[in-house]
C-alpha positions as CSV (number, residue, x, y, z in Angstrom):
1,M,-18.7,20.2,-5.1
2,P,-21.8,18.2,-6.1
3,K,-21.9,14.7,-4.8
4,N,-21.7,13.1,-8.3
5,D,-18.6,15.2,-9.1
6,K,-17.0,14.2,-5.8
7,D,-17.7,10.5,-6.5
8,K,-15.8,10.9,-9.7
9,I,-12.8,12.6,-8.1
10,L,-12.4,10.4,-4.9
11,V,-10.4,7.3,-5.5
12,P,-12.8,4.4,-4.5
13,P,-11.9,2.5,-1.3
14,R,-11.8,-0.7,-3.3
15,E,-9.0,0.7,-5.5
16,I,-7.0,1.7,-2.3
17,E,-7.5,-1.8,-1.1
18,R,-6.3,-3.2,-4.4
19,Q,-3.1,-1.2,-4.0
20,R,-2.7,-2.6,-0.5
21,E,-2.8,-6.1,-2.1
22,Y,-0.1,-5.1,-4.6
23,T,1.9,-3.7,-1.6
24,E,2.0,-7.2,-0.1
25,L,2.9,-8.8,-3.5
26,V,5.8,-6.3,-3.9
27,K,7.0,-7.1,-0.3
28,S,7.1,-10.8,-1.2
29,V,9.0,-10.2,-4.4
30,L,11.5,-7.9,-2.7
31,L,12.1,-10.4,0.1
32,A,12.8,-13.2,-2.4
33,R,15.0,-11.0,-4.5
34,F,17.1,-9.2,-1.9
35,G,16.7,-11.5,1.1
36,G,16.5,-8.4,3.3
37,E,15.5,-4.7,3.2
38,P,16.4,-3.0,-0.1
39,L,17.2,0.7,0.2
40,A,15.5,3.6,-1.5
41,F,16.9,7.1,-2.1
42,V,14.0,9.5,-2.4
43,H,14.5,13.2,-3.3
44,T,11.7,15.8,-3.7
45,Y,12.1,19.0,-5.6
46,G,9.9,22.1,-5.3
47,C,7.1,23.2,-3.1
48,Q,5.7,22.0,0.2
49,G,2.9,20.3,-1.7
50,N,5.6,18.1,-3.4
51,V,7.1,17.4,0.0
52,S,3.7,16.2,1.2
53,D,3.4,14.0,-1.9
54,G,6.9,12.7,-1.2
55,E,6.0,11.7,2.3
56,R,3.1,9.6,1.0
57,I,5.3,8.0,-1.6
58,K,7.8,7.1,1.1
59,G,4.9,5.7,3.2
60,M,4.0,3.4,0.4
61,L,7.6,2.3,-0.2
62,R,8.0,1.6,3.5
63,Q,5.0,-0.6,3.5
64,M,6.4,-2.4,0.4
65,G,9.5,-3.3,2.4
66,F,12.0,-0.6,1.5
67,G,14.3,1.1,3.9
68,F,15.9,4.5,3.1
69,T,19.3,5.8,2.6
70,D,20.8,9.3,2.1
71,D,23.7,7.9,0.1
72,I,22.6,7.4,-3.5
73,K,25.5,5.1,-4.1
74,N,24.0,2.5,-1.8
75,A,20.5,2.8,-3.3
76,D,18.6,-0.1,-4.9
77,L,15.9,2.3,-5.9
78,V,16.3,6.0,-6.8
79,L,13.1,8.1,-7.0
80,Y,13.0,11.7,-8.0
81,N,9.7,13.6,-7.2
82,T,10.0,16.5,-9.6
83,C,8.9,20.1,-9.9
84,A,7.9,22.0,-13.1
85,I,7.3,25.5,-11.7
86,R,10.4,27.1,-13.2
87,E,12.9,26.2,-16.0
88,H,15.8,26.1,-13.5
89,A,14.0,23.4,-11.5
90,E,13.6,21.3,-14.6
91,D,17.3,21.7,-15.6
92,R,18.4,20.5,-12.2
93,V,16.3,17.4,-12.5
94,Y,17.7,16.6,-16.0
95,G,21.2,17.1,-14.7
96,N,20.7,14.8,-11.8
97,I,19.1,12.1,-14.0
98,G,22.0,12.2,-16.3
99,A,24.4,11.8,-13.4
100,L,22.7,8.5,-12.6
101,K,23.9,6.7,-15.8
102,P,27.3,5.6,-14.5
103,L,25.8,4.5,-11.2
104,K,23.2,2.4,-13.1
105,I,26.0,0.8,-15.0
106,K,27.7,-0.2,-11.8
107,R,24.5,-1.2,-10.1
108,S,22.5,-2.8,-12.9
109,H,19.8,-4.0,-10.6
110,M,19.1,-0.4,-9.4
111,K,15.7,1.0,-10.4
112,I,15.3,4.6,-11.4
113,V,11.8,6.2,-10.9
114,L,10.6,9.7,-11.9
115,C,7.3,11.2,-10.8
116,G,5.7,14.5,-10.0
117,C,4.8,17.6,-11.9
118,M,7.4,17.4,-14.6
119,M,6.2,13.9,-15.6
120,Q,2.7,15.2,-16.3
121,Q,4.0,17.0,-19.4
122,E,4.2,15.1,-22.6
123,R,7.3,16.9,-23.9
124,V,9.2,15.9,-20.7
125,V,8.1,12.2,-21.0
126,E,9.3,12.1,-24.6
127,R,12.6,13.6,-23.6
128,I,13.0,11.0,-20.9
129,K,12.3,8.1,-23.3
130,N,14.6,9.4,-26.0
131,S,17.5,10.8,-23.9
132,Y,17.5,8.8,-20.7
133,P,16.7,5.2,-21.7
134,F,18.1,3.9,-18.4
135,V,15.1,5.3,-16.5
136,D,12.8,2.4,-15.4
137,M,9.6,4.1,-14.4
138,V,7.7,7.4,-15.0
139,F,4.4,8.3,-13.5
140,G,2.4,11.5,-13.2
141,T,0.7,13.4,-10.5
142,H,-2.8,11.8,-10.9
143,V,-1.8,8.2,-10.4
144,A,0.7,8.3,-7.5
145,H,-1.6,6.2,-5.4
146,R,-1.0,3.3,-7.9
147,L,2.7,3.1,-7.1
148,P,2.5,-0.4,-5.5
149,E,0.9,-1.7,-8.8
150,F,3.6,0.0,-10.9
151,M,6.3,-1.4,-8.7
152,Y,4.9,-4.9,-8.9
153,K,4.8,-4.7,-12.8
154,L,8.3,-3.4,-12.9
155,Y,9.8,-6.1,-10.7
156,Q,7.8,-9.0,-12.1
157,T,8.1,-8.2,-15.8
158,G,11.4,-6.2,-15.9
159,K,9.7,-3.9,-18.5
160,K,9.6,-0.2,-18.1
161,V,6.5,1.4,-16.7
162,F,5.3,4.8,-18.1
163,E,1.9,6.0,-16.7
164,T,1.0,9.7,-17.2
165,T,-2.8,9.6,-17.5
166,E,-4.5,12.9,-18.3
167,S,-7.0,13.8,-15.7
168,S,-8.7,16.8,-14.1
169,G,-7.4,15.3,-10.8
170,V,-8.3,12.8,-8.1
171,I,-8.2,12.6,-4.3
172,A,-6.7,9.4,-2.8
173,E,-7.4,9.0,0.9
174,G,-6.0,6.3,3.2
175,L,-2.4,6.4,1.9
176,P,0.3,5.8,4.4
177,V,2.5,8.7,5.4
178,L,6.2,8.7,6.4
179,R,6.9,12.2,7.6
180,D,10.3,13.8,7.1
181,S,10.0,15.4,10.6
182,G,8.8,14.1,13.9
183,F,7.3,17.4,14.9
184,K,6.2,19.1,11.7
185,A,3.4,17.9,9.4
186,W,2.5,19.1,5.9
187,I,-1.2,18.4,5.5
188,P,-2.9,19.0,2.1
189,I,-6.5,20.2,2.3
190,M,-7.0,20.6,-1.4
191,Y,-5.3,19.9,-4.7
192,G,-5.0,21.6,-8.1
193,C,-5.9,25.1,-9.2
194,D,-8.6,26.8,-11.2
195,N,-7.0,30.2,-11.4
196,F,-4.9,29.8,-14.6
197,C,-2.5,32.6,-13.9
198,S,-1.0,33.2,-17.3
199,Y,2.6,32.3,-16.2
200,C,1.7,29.2,-14.2
201,V,1.8,25.5,-15.3
202,V,0.1,24.2,-12.1
203,P,-3.4,23.7,-13.4
204,Y,-2.0,21.7,-16.3
205,V,0.1,19.3,-14.2
206,R,-1.9,19.2,-11.0
207,G,-5.4,19.4,-12.3
208,R,-8.5,21.4,-11.3
209,E,-9.3,22.4,-7.7
210,R,-10.7,19.7,-5.5
211,S,-11.0,19.8,-1.7
212,R,-10.6,17.0,0.8
213,D,-13.5,16.2,3.1
214,T,-13.3,18.2,6.3
215,G,-13.3,15.0,8.4
216,A,-10.4,13.5,6.5
217,V,-8.3,16.7,7.1
218,L,-9.2,16.8,10.8
219,D,-8.4,13.1,11.3
220,E,-5.0,13.6,9.7
221,V,-4.3,16.7,12.0
222,R,-5.4,14.7,15.1
223,A,-3.2,11.8,14.1
224,A,-0.2,14.1,13.5
225,V,-0.7,16.0,16.8
226,G,-1.0,12.6,18.6
227,D,2.3,11.5,17.0
228,G,4.0,14.6,18.5
229,C,3.8,17.2,15.7
230,R,3.9,20.7,17.0
231,E,3.6,22.6,13.7
232,I,0.7,21.8,11.4
233,T,0.9,23.4,7.9
234,L,-2.3,23.2,5.8
235,L,-1.5,23.1,2.1
236,G,-3.2,24.0,-1.1
237,Q,-2.3,25.8,-4.3
238,N,-4.9,28.3,-3.0
239,V,-6.1,27.4,0.5
240,N,-8.6,30.3,0.3
241,S,-10.6,28.3,-2.2
242,Y,-11.1,25.4,0.1
243,A,-14.6,24.1,-0.3
244,G,-15.0,21.0,1.9
245,D,-18.0,18.7,2.3
246,G,-19.7,19.7,-0.9
247,G,-18.8,23.3,-0.6
248,T,-20.4,23.7,2.8
249,V,-17.1,24.3,4.7
250,N,-14.8,27.2,3.7
251,F,-11.2,27.7,4.8
252,S,-12.0,30.0,7.6
253,Q,-14.4,27.4,9.1
254,L,-11.8,24.7,8.7
255,L,-9.2,26.8,10.4
256,R,-11.4,27.2,13.4
257,M,-12.0,23.4,13.5
258,V,-8.3,22.7,13.4
259,N,-7.7,25.3,16.1
260,D,-10.2,23.5,18.4
261,I,-8.3,20.2,18.3
262,D,-6.7,19.4,21.6
263,G,-2.9,19.8,21.8
264,D,-0.1,22.3,22.0
265,F,0.7,23.1,18.3
266,I,0.8,26.0,15.9
267,I,-1.1,26.2,12.6
268,R,0.4,27.6,9.4
269,F,-1.0,27.5,5.9
270,M,0.0,28.3,2.4
271,T,-0.6,29.5,-0.2
272,S,-3.2,32.3,-0.2
273,N,-4.3,34.0,-3.3
274,P,-5.2,37.7,-2.7
275,K,-8.3,37.5,-4.9
276,D,-9.9,35.1,-2.4
277,C,-8.4,36.4,0.8
278,T,-11.3,37.7,2.9
279,E,-11.8,39.8,6.1
280,E,-13.5,36.7,7.5
281,L,-10.2,34.7,7.1
282,L,-8.1,37.5,8.6
283,D,-10.6,37.8,11.6
284,T,-10.4,34.0,12.0
285,M,-6.6,34.2,12.1
286,A,-6.7,36.9,14.8
287,Q,-9.2,35.0,16.9
288,C,-7.6,31.5,16.7
289,Q,-5.0,31.2,19.4
290,K,-3.0,28.4,17.6
291,A,-3.0,30.2,14.2
292,A,0.4,31.7,13.5
293,K,0.2,35.4,12.9
294,H,2.0,35.0,9.6
295,L,0.4,35.5,6.2
296,H,2.1,34.4,3.0
297,L,0.2,36.5,0.4
298,P,1.9,36.5,-3.1
299,F,1.4,39.8,-4.9
300,Q,3.6,39.0,-7.9
301,S,3.6,42.6,-9.3
302,G,2.8,46.1,-8.0
303,S,1.5,47.2,-11.4
304,D,-2.3,46.8,-12.2
305,R,-1.4,46.5,-15.9
306,I,1.0,43.5,-15.3
307,L,-1.5,41.9,-12.8
308,K,-4.1,41.9,-15.5
309,A,-1.7,40.4,-18.0
310,M,-0.9,37.7,-15.3
311,N,-4.6,37.0,-14.9
312,R,-4.3,37.5,-11.2
313,R,-7.8,39.1,-10.8
314,Y,-7.1,41.5,-8.1
315,T,-5.6,45.0,-8.1
316,R,-2.8,46.8,-6.3
317,S,-5.3,48.7,-4.2
318,K,-7.2,45.5,-3.2
319,Y,-3.9,44.0,-2.1
320,L,-2.9,47.0,0.0
321,E,-6.4,47.1,1.6
322,L,-5.9,43.4,2.6
323,V,-2.6,44.2,4.2
324,R,-4.1,47.2,6.0
325,Y,-7.0,45.2,7.4
326,A,-4.7,42.3,8.4
327,R,-2.5,44.7,10.4
328,S,-5.6,46.3,12.0
329,V,-6.7,43.0,13.5
330,M,-3.2,41.6,14.0
331,P,-0.8,44.4,14.7
332,D,2.2,42.1,15.0
333,I,1.5,40.0,11.9
334,S,4.4,39.0,9.7
335,I,3.6,39.2,6.0
336,T,5.7,37.5,3.3
337,S,5.2,37.3,-0.4
338,D,6.3,36.2,-3.9
339,V,7.1,38.5,-6.7
340,I,8.0,38.0,-10.4
341,V,10.5,40.4,-12.0
342,G,10.6,40.8,-15.8
343,F,7.2,39.5,-16.8
344,P,6.8,40.0,-20.5
345,G,6.1,43.6,-21.3
346,E,7.0,44.9,-17.9
347,T,8.2,48.5,-18.3
348,D,10.4,50.4,-15.9
349,D,7.3,52.2,-14.7
350,D,5.7,48.9,-13.9
351,F,8.7,47.8,-12.0
352,R,8.8,51.0,-10.0
353,E,5.2,50.2,-9.0
354,T,6.5,46.9,-7.6
355,L,9.3,48.6,-5.7
356,S,6.8,51.1,-4.2
357,L,4.5,48.4,-3.1
358,V,7.4,46.5,-1.4
359,D,8.5,49.7,0.3
360,K,5.0,50.4,1.5
361,V,4.1,46.9,2.8
362,K,7.5,46.2,4.5
363,F,7.5,42.4,4.0
364,S,9.3,40.3,6.6
365,S,10.8,38.3,3.6
366,L,10.2,38.1,-0.1
367,F,10.6,35.2,-2.5
368,M,11.8,36.9,-5.7
369,F,12.0,35.3,-9.2
370,I,13.0,36.4,-12.6
371,F,10.2,35.4,-15.0
372,S,10.6,31.8,-16.4
373,P,8.4,31.0,-19.4
374,R,6.6,27.7,-19.1
375,E,5.6,25.9,-22.3
376,G,1.8,25.7,-22.6
377,T,1.0,28.8,-20.6
378,A,-0.4,32.0,-22.0
379,A,2.5,34.1,-20.9
380,A,5.0,31.9,-22.8
381,K,3.5,33.3,-26.0
382,L,3.6,37.0,-25.0
383,P,6.2,39.3,-26.7
384,D,9.1,40.2,-24.4
385,N,11.4,43.1,-25.3
386,V,13.2,43.4,-22.0
387,S,16.7,42.1,-22.0
388,R,18.0,39.5,-19.6
389,E,20.6,42.1,-18.4
390,E,17.8,44.6,-17.5
391,K,15.8,41.9,-15.7
392,V,18.8,41.0,-13.6
393,K,19.4,44.7,-12.8
394,R,15.8,45.1,-11.7
395,F,16.0,41.9,-9.6
396,Q,19.1,43.2,-7.8
397,E,17.5,46.5,-7.1
398,L,14.5,44.7,-5.6
399,E,16.8,42.4,-3.6
400,Q,18.6,45.4,-2.1
401,L,15.3,47.1,-1.1
402,Q,14.0,44.0,0.5
403,A,17.3,43.4,2.4
404,E,17.0,46.9,3.9
405,N,13.4,46.2,4.9
406,S,14.3,42.9,6.4
407,I,17.1,44.5,8.5
408,E,14.6,47.2,9.7
409,I,12.1,44.5,10.8
410,A,14.8,42.4,12.4
411,R,16.1,45.4,14.3
412,S,12.6,46.1,15.7
413,M,12.6,42.5,17.2
414,V,15.7,43.0,19.4
415,G,14.9,43.0,23.1
416,K,11.6,41.2,22.5
417,T,10.7,37.6,23.6
418,F,9.1,35.2,21.2
419,R,7.7,31.7,21.4
420,V,9.9,29.6,19.1
421,L,9.6,26.0,17.9
422,C,13.1,24.7,18.0
423,D,13.6,22.7,14.8
424,D,17.3,22.1,14.3
425,C,20.8,21.7,15.8
426,C,23.3,24.0,14.2
427,G,26.4,22.6,15.9
428,N,28.7,24.1,18.5
429,G,25.9,24.0,21.0
430,L,23.6,26.2,19.0
431,L,20.0,25.5,18.1
432,S,17.6,27.2,15.7
433,G,13.9,27.7,15.3
434,R,11.3,30.0,13.8
435,T,9.2,32.6,15.5
436,E,5.5,32.6,15.0
437,G,6.1,35.1,12.2
438,G,8.5,32.8,10.4
439,M,11.8,34.5,11.3
440,T,14.7,32.2,12.0
441,V,16.5,32.7,15.3
442,T,19.5,30.8,16.7
443,F,20.3,30.3,20.4
444,A,22.3,28.2,22.7
445,G,20.7,25.1,24.1
446,D,20.5,21.3,24.6
447,A,19.8,19.2,21.6
448,K,17.0,17.6,23.5
449,T,15.1,20.9,23.0
450,V,14.6,20.2,19.3
451,G,10.9,19.6,18.7
452,S,9.8,21.7,21.6
453,F,8.5,25.2,22.1
454,V,10.8,27.6,24.0
455,N,10.7,31.3,24.8
456,V,13.6,33.2,23.2
457,T,14.7,36.8,23.8
458,V,16.2,38.3,20.7
459,E,19.6,40.0,21.4
460,E,21.2,40.5,17.9
461,N,19.8,40.9,14.4
462,S,20.8,40.7,10.8
463,A,18.8,40.6,7.5
464,W,18.3,36.9,7.5
465,N,18.9,35.6,11.1
466,L,18.3,36.6,14.6
467,K,20.3,35.6,17.6
468,G,19.0,35.2,21.1
469,S,18.9,33.2,24.3
470,I,16.3,31.0,25.9
471,V,14.3,32.5,28.8
472,K,14.9,30.4,31.9
473,K,11.7,29.3,33.6
């Protein structure tokens, strides 16, 4: 991006410093009011980008003097970081906000804060004001870096804070991060989206595409690796569009730079739009030792007619050619995807095209969704003559096909050994982790193994889980 545009997008260092001053003021106010460490309950809905935002929010709260609790009944502050991608996600948020009313009555001092994508929509903010008057603060996606300022106003004046500034988007560097995991890091490389897929609300709530400087991304990766992170996930609504340092560094080049950082870690990234996925990127993945041989490449529909209506700007043949090339340079690559069933106007023939693509590609896993209209998007205005019953029937047929493909892929992994990052204790002496291709495998082992790489031989398979044992050194 041109320098003058970048200067408008980047939050000035003096503003970040101003928020640090507010952080210290909030800390003094909380100490005087609570005499100790107040507890915050923070819950994030939605995608990995939201998770990353939530980690920065928690970082700011920690610096303000908050501790954290998993028991909402003990919270002095409840913060919901919301998602607007589907109607079901919004309904869950509304239900959970409503459930806070009796708790607010019992704990009148408790503050309720709502932020994230939902709060960047005017209709949502109006509903919060009218139906949930016990909510204390609402702020949108473009002003999250000003949380210390909002908290100071809230505690000092006792008045509600509603800040949902319209913006094409900003980049705020230098915010503290409190990661949910000690060995996994979600690192945003860009924000927003310029694609305007007809079903998607993201450009309206996240703003336009803007890329972080390469140096800032690399510094955050180095810090995360230095802190013990063994899995680095680079995030963007469309990482393929990354244009760092004024557009001089593309995503393939950034991936090579991250790969060259010292340390034992694996690199993942999401999400890739097929229209911008290139042979250069696939070659880079093949050549970078630390890059996971796993590609999440949403196709959304197998029908060119529906893809055009979705404004996806690639074709079925283009998608299949990308898959063919990826497998030619990475024979063992795992490919996962997203698909929407029941897009307005989807005929049975269109759906059969989706089924045939799924059967041809053989995805390791598939995230399947029934179309959810989002107010303000082009698709929400399209005529839709397909019944809910028919959409559910199609969804179930697709689900069955994918289950068969997943079982076939899992069966082919039996007897092979994979390097696995152990990421959880399942109880009863069992651990779990993910293969480089993203498949979950469980195995017996010591809890001390969590956070480390181990070699695991797969011995049993099912559609959703593999079982194996650690290879003794």
